[in-house]
N, C-alpha and C positions, 0 to 999 in steps of 0.2 A: 742572216738576219731574218726575221719574223715581221710582218707588217700585216696590220687589218685593217681592211677597205671596207667602210660603212656605207651601204648605199639606201639612200630611201626618196620617197617620192617627194615631189618640191608642196612645198604650202599652198594650198590651194589646187592641188591636183586630186580628183575624186580615188580613193583608195576604197574600194569593194571587200576586199579581202578585209582590214582593218572594220568597216563597218559590220563584218559578218561575225565577227570576233568579240567587236562591243556589244551586240545583241547578244552574242550568245552567253557571255558573261552575265549581263542584266538578266537573262531569262536561268540563269543558276542562281541567283541569287548575289551576285557581288554588286551592290548597289555603288554608287559613287565615284564610277568609273566615267569621264567627261568626254574620250576621244582615244582613239586607237589607231596607231598605224603602224604597218608593217612594211618592212625592209628585207634586206638581206644581208649577210653578213661574209666574206672573203678575206680568208689567211691564207697569205703567202710566205712561201720561206725563199728567199731569195738568196743564195750562194755567193760568199766574196765579195761583197759589197758592204760600205761602214751604212751607218745609218741615215746620215741627208741624203747619200745616193738611192737608199733603198725606197726614200720618202720620196723622194723624185721621181724613179723609176715606177713606183706603186700608182702616184698620182697620175702618169701618162696611160699605164695600164686600164687606168679607170676613164681618162678622158678617150679612149682609143677602143674600148670593148665592155669592159665590167659597168658603168653606167650608162643608160641614155641622158644626154642631159640635157634634152628638153624638157623632161618632165622628172626628172632625177638630180638630187643632189650627193657626193662623195664624200668624206672622210677619212684621211689617211692617217692612222698611226702606226708609231715604230712601235713593236711589243716586248723585243729581245733582240 
């Protein structure tokens, strides 16, 4: 069972990498970009579990290791 965990900085947390990318896009002539936020996607392949259990296990992994819950939010999606 494949699971995707998306980790993003919480709203209000400064994202210097996103600001740098936004500035670079503007410099390259890409107008109209209001805000850029950078995150990470972690894909997990969990064997021998059904979708509901895979979602639960990936959420536990996110809470314990993959995301810093003080400054980051996460989203778990079962993809296959």
